[in-house]
C-alpha positions as CSV (number, residue, x, y, z in Angstrom):
1,X,-19.1,17.7,5.3
2,X,-20.8,14.7,3.5
3,X,-19.0,11.4,3.2
4,X,-18.1,11.5,-0.5
5,X,-15.3,8.8,-0.2
6,X,-14.8,5.8,1.9
7,X,-11.0,6.1,1.6
8,X,-8.7,8.8,0.3
9,X,-5.1,7.6,-0.2
10,X,-1.8,9.5,-0.5
11,X,1.1,7.5,-2.0
12,X,3.6,7.0,-4.8
13,X,2.2,6.9,-8.3
14,X,4.1,4.2,-9.9
15,X,3.9,2.0,-13.0
16,X,4.9,-1.6,-12.3
17,X,6.9,-3.8,-14.7
18,X,6.5,-7.4,-13.5
19,X,8.4,-10.4,-14.8
20,X,9.2,-14.0,-13.7
21,X,12.7,-14.7,-12.5
22,X,14.7,-17.3,-10.6
23,X,17.1,-17.1,-7.7
24,X,20.1,-17.3,-9.9
25,X,18.9,-14.1,-11.8
26,X,18.5,-12.2,-8.6
27,X,22.0,-13.3,-7.4
28,X,23.5,-12.3,-10.8
29,X,22.0,-8.8,-10.5
30,X,23.0,-8.4,-6.9
31,X,19.4,-8.3,-5.6
32,X,18.2,-9.3,-2.2
33,X,15.2,-11.6,-2.6
34,X,11.9,-10.2,-1.3
35,X,13.3,-6.7,-0.7
36,X,12.7,-3.3,-2.2
37,X,15.6,-1.1,-3.2
38,X,15.7,2.4,-4.7
39,X,17.5,2.8,-8.0
40,X,18.3,5.7,-10.4
41,X,17.1,5.9,-14.0
42,X,20.3,4.2,-15.4
43,X,20.1,1.3,-13.0
44,X,16.3,0.9,-13.7
45,X,17.0,0.8,-17.5
46,X,19.9,-1.7,-17.1
47,X,17.8,-4.1,-15.1
48,X,14.8,-3.8,-17.5
49,X,17.1,-4.8,-20.4
50,X,17.9,-8.1,-18.6
51,X,14.5,-9.0,-17.3
52,X,12.2,-11.6,-18.9
53,X,9.1,-10.7,-20.8
54,X,7.2,-8.4,-18.5
55,X,3.7,-7.2,-17.8
56,X,3.2,-3.4,-17.3
57,X,0.5,-2.2,-15.0
58,X,-0.3,0.9,-13.0
59,X,0.7,0.3,-9.4
60,X,2.0,2.0,-6.3
61,X,1.0,0.6,-3.0
62,X,-1.7,3.1,-2.0
63,X,-3.0,3.3,-5.5
64,X,-3.3,-0.5,-5.5
65,X,-5.3,-0.3,-2.3
66,X,-7.7,2.2,-3.9
67,X,-8.1,-0.2,-6.8
68,X,-9.0,-3.0,-4.4
69,X,-11.5,-0.7,-2.6
70,X,-13.2,0.1,-5.9
71,X,-13.4,-3.6,-6.7
72,X,-15.2,-4.1,-3.5
73,X,-17.7,-1.4,-4.4
74,X,-16.1,1.3,-2.3
75,X,-15.7,5.0,-3.1
76,X,-12.0,6.0,-3.3
77,X,-9.8,8.9,-4.1
78,X,-6.0,9.0,-4.7
79,X,-3.4,11.7,-4.4
80,X,0.0,11.2,-5.9
81,X,2.4,12.7,-8.5
82,X,3.0,11.6,-12.0
83,X,5.0,13.4,-14.8
84,X,3.5,14.9,-17.9
85,X,4.6,11.9,-20.0
86,X,3.1,8.7,-21.5
87,X,3.4,6.6,-18.4
88,X,1.8,9.4,-16.4
89,X,-1.1,9.5,-18.7
90,X,-1.5,5.8,-18.5
91,X,-1.5,5.9,-14.7
92,X,-4.1,8.7,-14.6
93,X,-6.3,6.9,-17.1
94,X,-6.1,3.6,-15.1
95,X,-7.1,5.3,-11.8
96,X,-10.1,7.1,-13.3
97,X,-11.2,4.0,-15.2
98,X,-11.7,2.2,-11.9
99,X,-13.9,5.0,-10.7
100,X,-11.4,6.6,-8.4
101,X,-11.0,10.4,-8.0
102,X,-7.5,11.5,-9.1
103,X,-7.0,15.1,-9.9
104,X,-3.4,16.1,-9.1
105,X,-1.7,18.1,-11.8
106,X,1.1,16.3,-13.6
107,X,4.7,17.4,-13.0
108,X,6.3,19.3,-15.9
109,X,10.0,19.9,-16.5
110,X,11.1,17.4,-13.8
111,X,11.8,13.6,-13.5
112,X,9.8,11.0,-15.3
113,X,6.9,9.0,-13.9
114,X,8.0,6.5,-11.3
115,X,8.7,2.9,-12.4
116,X,9.1,-0.3,-10.3
117,X,10.9,-3.3,-11.8
118,X,9.5,-6.4,-10.0
119,X,11.0,-9.8,-10.4
120,X,8.9,-12.7,-9.2
121,X,10.4,-16.0,-8.3
122,X,8.6,-19.4,-8.5
123,X,7.7,-19.2,-4.8
124,X,5.7,-16.0,-5.4
125,X,8.2,-13.7,-3.7
126,X,8.7,-10.3,-5.4
127,X,11.9,-8.4,-5.5
128,X,11.5,-4.7,-6.4
129,X,13.8,-2.1,-7.8
130,X,12.1,1.2,-7.8
131,X,12.9,4.5,-9.5
132,X,10.7,7.0,-7.6
133,X,10.9,9.8,-10.3
134,X,8.1,12.3,-10.2
135,X,6.3,10.5,-7.3
136,X,8.6,12.1,-4.7
137,X,7.7,15.6,-5.9
138,X,4.4,15.3,-4.1
139,X,4.1,18.2,-1.6
140,X,1.7,19.6,0.9
141,X,0.4,21.8,-1.9
142,X,-0.9,18.7,-3.7
143,X,-3.1,17.7,-0.7
144,X,-6.7,18.4,-1.6
145,X,-8.4,19.6,1.6
146,X,-11.9,19.1,0.3
147,X,-11.1,15.4,-0.5
148,X,-9.5,14.8,2.9
149,X,-12.4,16.3,4.8
150,X,-14.9,14.3,2.8
151,X,-13.3,10.9,3.3
152,X,-14.1,8.5,6.2
153,X,-10.5,7.2,6.2
154,X,-7.3,8.9,5.0
155,X,-4.7,6.3,4.2
156,X,-1.0,7.2,4.0
157,X,1.7,5.1,2.3
158,X,4.8,4.5,4.3
159,X,7.0,4.4,1.2
160,X,6.3,8.1,0.7
161,X,7.8,8.9,4.1
162,X,11.2,8.8,2.5
163,X,10.7,12.3,1.1
164,X,10.7,15.4,3.4
165,X,8.2,17.2,1.3
166,X,5.9,14.2,1.5
167,X,6.2,14.1,5.3
168,X,4.9,17.7,5.4
169,X,2.0,16.6,3.2
170,X,1.3,13.8,5.7
171,X,1.2,16.3,8.5
172,X,-1.1,18.5,6.6
173,X,-3.4,15.6,5.7
174,X,-3.5,14.4,9.3
175,X,-4.4,17.9,10.6
176,X,-7.2,18.2,8.1
177,X,-8.5,14.8,8.7
178,X,-8.6,15.0,12.5
179,X,-10.0,18.5,12.2
180,X,-12.9,17.0,10.3
181,X,-13.3,14.0,12.6
182,X,-11.8,11.6,10.1
183,X,-9.5,8.6,10.7
184,X,-5.8,8.5,9.7
185,X,-4.4,5.2,8.6
186,X,-0.8,4.4,7.8
187,X,0.9,1.4,6.3
188,X,4.6,0.9,7.2
189,X,5.1,-0.5,3.6
190,X,8.5,-2.1,4.0
191,X,11.1,-2.9,6.7
192,X,13.6,-0.7,4.9
193,X,11.3,2.3,5.4
194,X,11.2,1.4,9.1
195,X,14.9,1.1,9.4
196,X,15.5,4.4,7.7
197,X,12.9,6.4,9.6
198,X,12.1,4.6,12.8
199,X,12.2,7.6,15.1
200,X,10.1,9.8,12.7
201,X,7.6,7.0,12.1
202,X,7.2,6.3,15.8
203,X,6.5,9.9,16.5
204,X,4.0,10.1,13.7
205,X,2.3,6.9,14.8
206,X,2.0,7.9,18.4
207,X,0.6,11.4,17.7
208,X,-1.3,11.1,14.4
209,X,-2.2,7.5,13.5
210,X,-5.5,5.9,14.4
211,X,-5.1,2.7,12.3
212,X,-1.7,1.1,11.5
213,X,-1.1,-1.6,8.9
214,X,2.1,-3.7,9.0
215,X,3.5,-7.1,8.3
216,X,5.3,-9.1,10.9
217,X,8.8,-8.1,9.8
218,X,7.9,-4.4,9.7
219,X,6.4,-4.6,13.1
220,X,9.4,-6.3,14.7
221,X,11.7,-3.9,13.0
222,X,9.8,-1.0,14.4
223,X,10.3,-2.2,18.0
224,X,13.7,-3.7,17.3
225,X,12.8,-7.2,18.6
226,X,12.5,-10.7,17.2
227,X,9.5,-11.4,19.4
228,X,6.2,-10.8,17.7
229,X,4.2,-10.8,20.9
230,X,6.4,-8.2,22.5
231,X,6.1,-6.0,19.4
232,X,2.4,-6.5,19.2
233,X,1.9,-5.5,22.9
234,X,4.1,-2.4,22.4
235,X,2.0,-1.4,19.4
236,X,-1.3,-1.8,21.3
237,X,-0.1,0.9,23.7
238,X,0.4,3.4,20.9
239,X,-2.5,3.1,18.4
240,X,-6.2,2.7,18.7
241,X,-6.3,0.0,16.0
242,X,-3.8,-2.1,14.1
243,X,-3.8,-5.0,11.6
244,X,-0.7,-7.0,11.3
245,X,-0.3,-9.7,8.5
246,X,1.7,-12.9,9.1
247,X,1.7,-14.6,5.7
248,X,0.3,-18.1,5.9
249,X,-0.4,-17.6,9.6
250,X,-3.1,-15.1,8.7
251,X,-3.3,-11.8,10.5
252,X,-3.7,-10.3,14.0
253,X,-6.0,-7.3,14.7
254,X,-5.1,-5.3,17.7
255,X,-7.3,-2.8,19.5
256,X,-7.2,-1.3,22.9
257,X,-9.8,-3.8,24.0
258,X,-9.0,-7.0,22.2
259,X,-6.6,-9.1,20.1
260,X,-8.2,-11.1,17.2
261,X,-6.7,-13.7,15.0
262,X,-7.9,-14.0,11.4
263,X,-7.0,-17.1,9.4
264,X,-5.4,-16.7,5.9
265,X,-7.7,-17.4,3.0
266,X,-6.7,-20.7,1.3
267,X,-4.9,-20.2,-2.1
268,X,-4.4,-23.1,-4.5
269,X,-1.1,-21.7,-5.8
270,X,0.8,-18.6,-4.8
271,X,1.8,-16.9,-8.0
272,X,2.9,-13.4,-7.1
273,X,2.8,-11.8,-3.6
274,X,3.0,-8.3,-5.2
275,X,0.1,-6.2,-3.8
276,X,-0.9,-8.7,-1.0
277,X,-0.5,-6.1,1.8
278,X,-2.2,-3.5,-0.4
279,X,-5.3,-5.6,-1.0
280,X,-5.4,-6.6,2.6
281,X,-5.6,-3.0,3.6
282,X,-8.3,-2.4,0.9
283,X,-10.5,-5.2,2.3
284,X,-10.0,-4.1,5.9
285,X,-10.7,-0.4,5.3
286,X,-13.7,-1.2,3.1
287,X,-15.2,-3.2,5.9
288,X,-14.4,-0.6,8.5
289,X,-15.8,2.2,6.4
290,X,-19.1,0.2,6.2
291,X,-19.3,-0.3,9.9
292,X,-18.5,-4.0,9.8
293,X,-17.2,-5.8,13.0
294,X,-13.4,-6.1,13.1
295,X,-13.4,-9.9,12.6
296,X,-15.4,-9.4,9.4
297,X,-13.0,-6.6,8.3
298,X,-10.2,-9.1,8.7
299,X,-12.0,-11.8,6.6
300,X,-12.6,-9.3,3.8
301,X,-8.9,-8.3,4.0
302,X,-7.7,-11.9,3.8
303,X,-10.0,-12.6,0.9
304,X,-8.7,-9.7,-1.1
305,X,-5.1,-10.6,-0.3
306,X,-5.7,-14.2,-1.4
307,X,-7.2,-13.1,-4.7
308,X,-4.2,-10.9,-5.7
309,X,-1.5,-13.5,-4.9
310,X,-3.1,-16.0,-7.1
311,X,-2.1,-14.2,-10.3
312,X,0.6,-11.7,-11.6
313,X,0.0,-8.1,-10.8
314,X,-0.9,-6.0,-7.8
315,X,-4.6,-5.4,-8.4
316,X,-7.7,-7.7,-8.5
317,X,-8.5,-9.5,-11.7
318,X,-12.0,-10.5,-10.6
319,X,-14.5,-8.3,-8.8
320,X,-13.8,-8.5,-5.1
321,X,-17.4,-7.5,-4.5
322,X,-18.6,-10.7,-6.2
323,X,-16.1,-12.9,-4.2
324,X,-17.4,-11.3,-1.0
325,X,-21.0,-11.9,-1.9
326,X,-20.3,-15.5,-2.7
327,X,-18.7,-16.0,0.8
328,X,-21.5,-14.2,2.5
329,X,-19.3,-11.3,3.7
């Protein structure tokens, strides 16, 4: 099977609504700063009515990663579920406009396309309230075997692990990928995902995952420890390769043979951290798919993350390919 795609991703297809907010607004709405919570349609609408003027953009963690991959010049595919409604059409158009393959049939007669209300405080922290809508209707029947088998890396979004049907889709994708000699990558996505599904995630990681992405809080939550080094050592025993982000401390790349530290890319002003982990994964997997050394993969990842936190929105606003060329990556 020829390599048609560098990365194929499976995740929640979501439209983001992003607005500035202060800590007092979060407190008034009963929101935990920096966290993601799931809401129903009524809660989503009520919060939207109280938010400041917002920017709407196609999002979803894994879809953002594919957008970053495309910005670097990579070939990407995305699998996710939208509804047959206006936001679903917008999402599909946006994915195809960046050159990504997206061919899942929209859901009819079910919930609306997913929406995430994101309030961003002056320190760049994002607090998310997400109505998952049609995105959780993704099943193993939506997994395109031909796309999986033609992708160097198959990237799975941890947020989707919340739905039983999606977990079956992950199992199918992993079986197809490994059967074709492809790599399975997983992002833990959020500490709340880890807390809800620790046992299931650990089993999947140990048996199916070749490359794991996490941030420091997700990693320590996974191993139920406050000691980063203890958690990192435990992870090295379970996966072939991992990349763990640590905010301003940069990131740590773990393999069975080495532990590398990659410095964070300098940023003049952090505006919005939405999409930082997504773009880090994009840069890392782009480098890996091109056969770059791990240290260089980490530098590409840090560069992509730095670009996205310098502005509102979860996707690059300038071509990452040009930034990489300017830095000699």
